[in-house]
LUMKOL-329317 format. One record per residue (C-alpha): x, y, z; residue in one letter. Coordinates in steps of 0.2 Angstrom, whole numbers, plus 5000, padded with zeros to 4 digits. Layout:
+------+------+------+--------+
|   px |   py |   pz | residu |
+------+------+------+--------+
|    X |    Y |    Z |      A |
...
+------+------+------+--------+
END
This chain:
+------+------+------+--------+
|   px |   py |   pz | residu |
+------+------+------+--------+
| 4928 | 5134 | 5148 |      M |
| 4911 | 5134 | 5141 |      N |
| 4907 | 5124 | 5125 |      A |
| 4891 | 5123 | 5115 |      K |
| 4888 | 5113 | 5099 |      V |
| 4877 | 5118 | 5084 |      E |
| 4873 | 5108 | 5069 |      A |
| 4878 | 5116 | 5053 |      V |
| 4871 | 5102 | 5042 |      N |
| 4870 | 5083 | 5043 |      E |
| 4889 | 5082 | 5042 |      W |
| 4896 | 5098 | 5050 |      K |
| 4895 | 5104 | 5067 |      K |
| 4900 | 5121 | 5075 |      R |
| 4908 | 5121 | 5092 |      I |
| 4907 | 5137 | 5101 |      L |
| 4920 | 5139 | 5115 |      V |
| 4922 | 5153 | 5128 |      E |
| 4938 | 5153 | 5139 |      I |
| 4936 | 5164 | 5154 |      P |
| 4950 | 5177 | 5158 |      K |
| 4954 | 5167 | 5174 |      E |
| 4959 | 5152 | 5163 |      E |
| 4969 | 5162 | 5152 |      V |
| 4978 | 5170 | 5167 |      Q |
| 4982 | 5153 | 5174 |      A |
| 4990 | 5147 | 5157 |      E |
| 4999 | 5163 | 5155 |      F |
| 5007 | 5162 | 5173 |      D |
| 5014 | 5144 | 5169 |      K |
| 5022 | 5151 | 5153 |      I |
| 5029 | 5166 | 5163 |      L |
| 5037 | 5155 | 5176 |      A |
| 5045 | 5144 | 5163 |      D |
| 5051 | 5160 | 5153 |      V |
| 5058 | 5167 | 5169 |      R |
| 5069 | 5152 | 5172 |      K |
| 5076 | 5152 | 5155 |      R |
| 5077 | 5171 | 5152 |      A |
| 5095 | 5178 | 5150 |      D |
| 5094 | 5197 | 5151 |      I |
| 5110 | 5207 | 5153 |      Q |
| 5111 | 5215 | 5171 |      G |
| 5102 | 5200 | 5179 |      F |
| 5106 | 5183 | 5185 |      R |
| 5098 | 5169 | 5175 |      K |
| 5082 | 5164 | 5183 |      G |
| 5081 | 5181 | 5193 |      K |
| 5074 | 5193 | 5180 |      V |
| 5059 | 5202 | 5188 |      P |
| 5042 | 5198 | 5181 |      E |
| 5039 | 5215 | 5175 |      K |
| 5054 | 5215 | 5164 |      I |
| 5050 | 5198 | 5157 |      V |
| 5032 | 5203 | 5153 |      I |
| 5038 | 5220 | 5145 |      S |
| 5050 | 5210 | 5134 |      R |
| 5040 | 5194 | 5130 |      Y |
| 5023 | 5198 | 5136 |      G |
| 5014 | 5198 | 5119 |      E |
| 5022 | 5182 | 5113 |      G |
| 5018 | 5173 | 5130 |      M |
| 5000 | 5178 | 5128 |      I |
| 4999 | 5171 | 5110 |      M |
| 5007 | 5155 | 5116 |      E |
| 4995 | 5153 | 5130 |      A |
| 4981 | 5157 | 5118 |      T |
| 4987 | 5143 | 5105 |      E |
| 4988 | 5130 | 5119 |      K |
| 4971 | 5134 | 5126 |      L |
| 4963 | 5134 | 5110 |      I |
| 4971 | 5117 | 5105 |      S |
| 4967 | 5110 | 5122 |      R |
| 4949 | 5116 | 5124 |      T |
| 4945 | 5111 | 5106 |      F |
| 4950 | 5093 | 5109 |      H |
| 4941 | 5093 | 5126 |      K |
| 4925 | 5099 | 5118 |      S |
| 4926 | 5086 | 5105 |      C |
| 4928 | 5072 | 5118 |      T |
| 4915 | 5079 | 5130 |      D |
| 4902 | 5080 | 5116 |      N |
| 4907 | 5064 | 5108 |      K |
| 4913 | 5072 | 5092 |      I |
| 4925 | 5063 | 5081 |      N |
| 4931 | 5076 | 5068 |      P |
| 4934 | 5069 | 5050 |      A |
| 4947 | 5082 | 5047 |      G |
| 4956 | 5098 | 5053 |      D |
| 4944 | 5111 | 5061 |      P |
| 4941 | 5128 | 5053 |      V |
| 4941 | 5141 | 5066 |      F |
| 4929 | 5156 | 5064 |      E |
| 4925 | 5171 | 5074 |      D |
| 4941 | 5170 | 5085 |      T |
| 4942 | 5184 | 5098 |      K |
| 4958 | 5186 | 5107 |      I |
| 4968 | 5201 | 5114 |      N |
| 4986 | 5199 | 5111 |      P |
| 4990 | 5215 | 5121 |      K |
| 4983 | 5209 | 5138 |      E |
| 4976 | 5195 | 5147 |      I |
| 4958 | 5193 | 5142 |      D |
| 4944 | 5181 | 5139 |      A |
| 4945 | 5170 | 5123 |      I |
| 4931 | 5164 | 5112 |      S |
| 4931 | 5155 | 5095 |      Y |
| 4920 | 5144 | 5084 |      A |
| 4927 | 5128 | 5077 |      A |
| 4918 | 5120 | 5062 |      V |
| 4921 | 5102 | 5060 |      V |
| 4916 | 5088 | 5047 |      E |
| 4909 | 5072 | 5055 |      I |
| 4906 | 5055 | 5048 |      D |
| 4887 | 5052 | 5044 |      P |
| 4879 | 5038 | 5054 |      E |
| 4877 | 5023 | 5044 |      I |
| 4867 | 5007 | 5045 |      K |
| 4872 | 4991 | 5035 |      I |
| 4858 | 4978 | 5033 |      E |
| 4856 | 4962 | 5024 |      N |
| 4875 | 4958 | 5024 |      Y |
| 4872 | 4940 | 5029 |      K |
| 4864 | 4934 | 5013 |      D |
| 4876 | 4940 | 5000 |      L |
| 4876 | 4922 | 4992 |      K |
| 4894 | 4924 | 4987 |      I |
| 4905 | 4909 | 4989 |      K |
| 4923 | 4905 | 4985 |      V |
| 4924 | 4896 | 4969 |      K |
| 4932 | 4878 | 4968 |      E |
| 4949 | 4877 | 4961 |      V |
| 4960 | 4863 | 4955 |      K |
| 4978 | 4861 | 4948 |      V |
| 4981 | 4851 | 4932 |      D |
| 4996 | 4841 | 4928 |      D |
| 5000 | 4852 | 4914 |      D |
| 5002 | 4867 | 4926 |      E |
| 5014 | 4857 | 4937 |      V |
| 5024 | 4851 | 4922 |      D |
| 5026 | 4869 | 4915 |      E |
| 5033 | 4874 | 4932 |      I |
| 5045 | 4859 | 4932 |      M |
| 5051 | 4864 | 4915 |      D |
| 5054 | 4882 | 4921 |      N |
| 5064 | 4876 | 4936 |      I |
| 5074 | 4865 | 4924 |      R |
| 5077 | 4879 | 4912 |      N |
| 5083 | 4891 | 4926 |      Q |
| 5096 | 4878 | 4932 |      R |
| 5101 | 4872 | 4915 |      A |
| 5119 | 4874 | 4909 |      E |
| 5122 | 4884 | 4892 |      L |
| 5136 | 4877 | 4881 |      N |
| 5141 | 4884 | 4864 |      E |
| 5137 | 4872 | 4850 |      T |
| 5139 | 4870 | 4831 |      N |
| 5123 | 4860 | 4830 |      E |
| 5107 | 4868 | 4821 |      P |
| 5096 | 4879 | 4831 |      V |
| 5082 | 4870 | 4840 |      K |
| 5068 | 4876 | 4852 |      K |
| 5076 | 4881 | 4869 |      G |
| 5093 | 4886 | 4862 |      D |
| 5100 | 4903 | 4867 |      V |
| 5105 | 4912 | 4851 |      V |
| 5116 | 4927 | 4848 |      G |
| 5110 | 4939 | 4834 |      I |
| 5117 | 4953 | 4823 |      K |
| 5105 | 4964 | 4813 |      Y |
| 5109 | 4972 | 4797 |      E |
| 5099 | 4981 | 4783 |      N |
| 5086 | 4987 | 4795 |      I |
| 5070 | 4995 | 4789 |      V |
| 5057 | 5000 | 4801 |      I |
| 5040 | 5006 | 4795 |      D |
| 5047 | 5009 | 4778 |      G |
| 5062 | 5019 | 4785 |      K |
| 5080 | 5013 | 4786 |      K |
| 5087 | 5012 | 4803 |      S |
| 5105 | 5010 | 4810 |      E |
| 5098 | 5000 | 4825 |      T |
| 5085 | 4987 | 4828 |      F |
| 5076 | 4988 | 4845 |      P |
| 5076 | 4970 | 4849 |      A |
| 5087 | 4959 | 4860 |      P |
| 5104 | 4953 | 4854 |      Q |
| 5102 | 4937 | 4863 |      M |
| 5085 | 4927 | 4863 |      V |
| 5079 | 4910 | 4869 |      E |
| 5071 | 4902 | 4854 |      V |
| 5053 | 4898 | 4858 |      G |
| 5052 | 4913 | 4871 |      N |
| 5057 | 4927 | 4860 |      A |
| 5047 | 4943 | 4861 |      T |
| 5047 | 4944 | 4842 |      L |
| 5037 | 4929 | 4837 |      A |
| 5046 | 4927 | 4820 |      E |
| 5062 | 4923 | 4829 |      L |
| 5055 | 4908 | 4837 |      N |
| 5052 | 4900 | 4820 |      T |
| 5064 | 4907 | 4807 |      E |
| 5079 | 4903 | 4817 |      L |
| 5075 | 4884 | 4819 |      I |
| 5088 | 4874 | 4809 |      G |
| 5101 | 4888 | 4806 |      K |
| 5119 | 4887 | 4812 |      K |
| 5132 | 4899 | 4818 |      T |
| 5136 | 4911 | 4804 |      G |
| 5120 | 4908 | 4794 |      D |
| 5111 | 4924 | 4788 |      K |
| 5092 | 4926 | 4784 |      K |
| 5081 | 4940 | 4779 |      D |
| 5066 | 4941 | 4790 |      I |
| 5050 | 4951 | 4791 |      S |
| 5045 | 4957 | 4808 |      F |
| 5029 | 4963 | 4816 |      A |
| 5031 | 4972 | 4833 |      F |
| 5017 | 4966 | 4845 |      P |
| 5005 | 4980 | 4850 |      K |
| 5010 | 4978 | 4868 |      D |
| 5029 | 4979 | 4864 |      Y |
| 5039 | 4986 | 4878 |      P |
| 5045 | 5000 | 4867 |      L |
| 5030 | 5011 | 4863 |      N |
| 5038 | 5019 | 4848 |      D |
| 5039 | 5003 | 4839 |      Y |
| 5023 | 4994 | 4845 |      A |
| 5013 | 4988 | 4831 |      G |
| 5025 | 4993 | 4817 |      K |
| 5032 | 4982 | 4803 |      K |
| 5050 | 4979 | 4800 |      A |
| 5063 | 4969 | 4790 |      T |
| 5081 | 4965 | 4793 |      A |
| 5095 | 4953 | 4788 |      S |
| 5098 | 4942 | 4803 |      V |
| 5115 | 4934 | 4806 |      E |
| 5117 | 4920 | 4820 |      I |
| 5133 | 4924 | 4829 |      T |
| 5132 | 4911 | 4843 |      Q |
| 5121 | 4896 | 4847 |      V |
| 5121 | 4890 | 4865 |      R |
| 5112 | 4874 | 4869 |      A |
| 5105 | 4869 | 4886 |      K |
| 5111 | 4854 | 4896 |      T |
| 5098 | 4850 | 4909 |      Y |
| 5105 | 4845 | 4926 |      L |
| 5098 | 4828 | 4933 |      P |
| 5085 | 4829 | 4947 |      F |
| 5098 | 4823 | 4960 |      D |
| 5102 | 4828 | 4978 |      E |
| 5113 | 4842 | 4973 |      E |
| 5099 | 4849 | 4961 |      F |
| 5086 | 4849 | 4976 |      F |
| 5099 | 4857 | 4987 |      K |
| 5102 | 4871 | 4975 |      Q |
| 5083 | 4876 | 4973 |      I |
| 5081 | 4875 | 4992 |      G |
| 5067 | 4862 | 4993 |      T |
| 5064 | 4848 | 5005 |      T |
| 5060 | 4836 | 4990 |      A |
| 5072 | 4822 | 4988 |      T |
| 5065 | 4816 | 4971 |      N |
| 5055 | 4822 | 4956 |      E |
| 5039 | 4815 | 4962 |      E |
| 5040 | 4824 | 4979 |      E |
| 5045 | 4840 | 4970 |      L |
| 5029 | 4839 | 4959 |      K |
| 5019 | 4836 | 4975 |      A |
| 5026 | 4852 | 4983 |      I |
| 5023 | 4862 | 4967 |      I |
| 5005 | 4856 | 4966 |      K |
| 5002 | 4860 | 4984 |      D |
| 5010 | 4878 | 4982 |      N |
| 5000 | 4881 | 4966 |      V |
| 4984 | 4875 | 4974 |      L |
| 4987 | 4886 | 4990 |      H |
| 4990 | 4901 | 4978 |      K |
| 4974 | 4897 | 4968 |      K |
| 4963 | 4895 | 4984 |      K |
| 4970 | 4912 | 4991 |      S |
| 4966 | 4921 | 4974 |      E |
| 4949 | 4913 | 4974 |      A |
| 4946 | 4919 | 4992 |      K |
| 4952 | 4936 | 4988 |      D |
| 4941 | 4937 | 4973 |      E |
| 4925 | 4932 | 4983 |      A |
| 4930 | 4945 | 4996 |      C |
| 4931 | 4958 | 4983 |      E |
| 4914 | 4953 | 4976 |      K |
| 4907 | 4954 | 4993 |      A |
| 4913 | 4971 | 4997 |      T |
| 4908 | 4978 | 4980 |      E |
| 4891 | 4971 | 4983 |      E |
| 4890 | 4980 | 5000 |      L |
| 4897 | 4996 | 4992 |      L |
| 4883 | 4996 | 4979 |      K |
| 4870 | 4994 | 4992 |      K |
| 4876 | 5006 | 5004 |      N |
| 4881 | 5023 | 4997 |      D |
| 4884 | 5037 | 5010 |      F |
| 4894 | 5053 | 5011 |      Y |
| 4913 | 5053 | 5015 |      V |
| 4919 | 5070 | 5022 |      P |
| 4932 | 5079 | 5012 |      E |
| 4943 | 5079 | 5028 |      G |
| 4944 | 5060 | 5028 |      R |
| 4948 | 5060 | 5009 |      I |
| 4962 | 5073 | 5012 |      K |
| 4969 | 5063 | 5026 |      Y |
| 4969 | 5047 | 5017 |      Y |
| 4978 | 5054 | 5002 |      I |
| 4991 | 5063 | 5012 |      E |
| 4996 | 5047 | 5020 |      N |
| 4996 | 5038 | 5003 |      L |
| 5007 | 5052 | 4997 |      Y |
| 5019 | 5049 | 5011 |      K |
| 5019 | 5030 | 5009 |      N |
| 5023 | 5031 | 4991 |      E |
| 5037 | 5044 | 4991 |      A |
| 5050 | 5030 | 4991 |      H |
| 5045 | 5024 | 4974 |      Y |
| 5050 | 5041 | 4966 |      F |
| 5067 | 5049 | 4963 |      N |
| 5075 | 5064 | 4954 |      A |
| 5072 | 5056 | 4937 |      K |
| 5055 | 5050 | 4941 |      N |
| 5048 | 5064 | 4952 |      P |
| 5032 | 5061 | 4963 |      Q |
| 5017 | 5070 | 4957 |      P |
| 5011 | 5084 | 4968 |      S |
| 4999 | 5082 | 4982 |      I |
| 4987 | 5092 | 4972 |      E |
| 4988 | 5079 | 4958 |      E |
| 4985 | 5065 | 4970 |      Y |
| 4970 | 5074 | 4977 |      L |
| 4963 | 5076 | 4960 |      E |
| 4967 | 5059 | 4952 |      K |
| 4965 | 5047 | 4967 |      R |
| 4950 | 5055 | 4976 |      K |
| 4938 | 5041 | 4970 |      D |
| 4950 | 5028 | 4976 |      E |
| 4951 | 5036 | 4993 |      A |
| 4932 | 5038 | 4994 |      T |
| 4930 | 5019 | 4990 |      K |
| 4943 | 5013 | 5002 |      A |
| 4935 | 5024 | 5016 |      I |
| 4918 | 5018 | 5013 |      R |
| 4924 | 5000 | 5012 |      R |
| 4932 | 5002 | 5029 |      F |
| 4917 | 5010 | 5037 |      R |
| 4906 | 4996 | 5031 |      I |
| 4917 | 4982 | 5037 |      L |
| 4920 | 4991 | 5054 |      D |
| 4901 | 4993 | 5056 |      Y |
| 4898 | 4975 | 5053 |      I |
| 4912 | 4968 | 5064 |      L |
| 4906 | 4979 | 5078 |      K |
| 4888 | 4975 | 5076 |      A |
| 4892 | 4956 | 5076 |      E |
| 4905 | 4958 | 5090 |      N |
| 4919 | 4950 | 5079 |      I |
| 4933 | 4944 | 5090 |      K |
| 4951 | 4939 | 5087 |      V |
| 4960 | 4928 | 5100 |      S |
| 4977 | 4930 | 5107 |      G |
| 4982 | 4913 | 5099 |      E |
| 4976 | 4920 | 5082 |      E |
| 4987 | 4935 | 5084 |      V |
| 5002 | 4925 | 5089 |      D |
| 4999 | 4913 | 5074 |      S |
| 4999 | 4927 | 5062 |      Y |
| 5015 | 4935 | 5070 |      I |
| 5023 | 4918 | 5070 |      E |
| 5020 | 4916 | 5051 |      N |
| 5028 | 4932 | 5048 |      I |
| 5043 | 4928 | 5059 |      A |
| 5046 | 4912 | 5050 |      K |
| 5045 | 4921 | 5033 |      M |
| 5060 | 4932 | 5038 |      Y |
| 5069 | 4919 | 5049 |      N |
| 5066 | 4930 | 5065 |      Y |
| 5065 | 4923 | 5083 |      P |
| 5046 | 4923 | 5086 |      F |
| 5046 | 4929 | 5104 |      E |
| 5059 | 4943 | 5100 |      Q |
| 5048 | 4948 | 5085 |      F |
| 5032 | 4948 | 5095 |      K |
| 5040 | 4959 | 5109 |      E |
| 5046 | 4972 | 5096 |      S |
| 5028 | 4973 | 5088 |      L |
| 5021 | 4975 | 5106 |      R |
| 5032 | 4989 | 5110 |      K |
| 5029 | 4998 | 5094 |      S |
| 5010 | 4996 | 5096 |      G |
| 5009 | 4987 | 5080 |      E |
| 5001 | 4972 | 5088 |      T |
| 4985 | 4982 | 5090 |      I |
| 4985 | 4986 | 5072 |      Q |
| 4987 | 4968 | 5068 |      I |
| 4973 | 4963 | 5079 |      R |
| 4961 | 4975 | 5070 |      E |
| 4967 | 4969 | 5053 |      E |
| 4963 | 4951 | 5058 |      L |
| 4946 | 4957 | 5063 |      K |
| 4942 | 4964 | 5046 |      I |
| 4949 | 4948 | 5038 |      A |
| 4937 | 4937 | 5049 |      K |
| 4923 | 4949 | 5045 |      T |
| 4926 | 4946 | 5026 |      L |
| 4927 | 4927 | 5029 |      N |
| 4910 | 4928 | 5037 |      C |
| 4903 | 4937 | 5022 |      L |
| 4909 | 4924 | 5010 |      I |
| 4904 | 4909 | 5021 |      G |
| 4921 | 4903 | 5026 |      E |
| 4918 | 4907 | 5045 |      V |
| 4901 | 4905 | 5053 |      K |
| 4895 | 4922 | 5061 |      W |
| 4891 | 4913 | 5078 |      E |
| 4909 | 4907 | 5078 |      D |
| 4917 | 4923 | 5074 |      A |
| 4911 | 4931 | 5090 |      C |
| 4917 | 4918 | 5102 |      K |
+------+------+------+--------+
END
């Protein structure tokens, strides 16, 4: 095989390949030997059919099979030998083959390549993780939510108060000036948390069996778009009132919610730690996003169409499970049209971070990989060693290591890890 590379432009190369007749003959002979073993022709024992008869019956197909194998193999070898990393599928041009007899083959393969990039001034972005804190009010709100979720509901004849769950029947409904048989609102509401704000105030003090005419204004972000922003009136009858009885913060309560806390103060401390951890994580993600956005602004470069197409095809496959017959997935053409910018940005982001981690020789230790895997194993209550081995066998450990390198690079960019420490 002889291969020559020509530059079409900065992002395209044409690989000219010639495969001599001798190589075609050798590949054809391998295929012929295999076909002879499997050939089942009347009048001959299996595996004993003469070559001439096999060639007369299957010759053209075998030549084409040899051709396809040789083109695929020589194309990949040409890329490897010339250090070309195609950014997408090749476009074959000027292909010369002879399907009727063994002959030399030649073709040209045009491939897109990634442009060379150089990322500079990434160590002085001056982007830091903002300080966060947790107020007592935030903890109290979560505590109230936990109590509410575990509260018992008991029917009562007492007047409605905030927090009660009330059953409602709507009559004489008028929406946007038109009478309606139905009212697009919940039949059971928690007073104080009702989507229609008027129900949170107008029901207070009423009892089961009471009726009241109420004017409503559907919020602009109402879940049912046909009613969002519209005004309505209705006669509301209270059919049921259920008051909450809060359970005490005792051993049984803590057992039910699955916490290690043994009293109210310990639960508050755990909640505060969890909220603080979440806020810190969000602040860190925000800083990383700002850092990458800054680098994207400073480093604009071409992304080959092949890379974009490959990215979106994978996106299309990965998102297929979100759709069904009632909610069909958009076509791949729609994905390519609507999500091209998203794909381009993601590819550029990866190339920038990949350049930096290689330039700085960012490393991830085996202990760091193990720690990451162990945390996932704990999350799913899976034996660590068994989980680690399954990841190793599937090759996912390599992917994890690369993702951790990217994460460490981002930590360096926002000052959470020192550059000199990241390469140790």
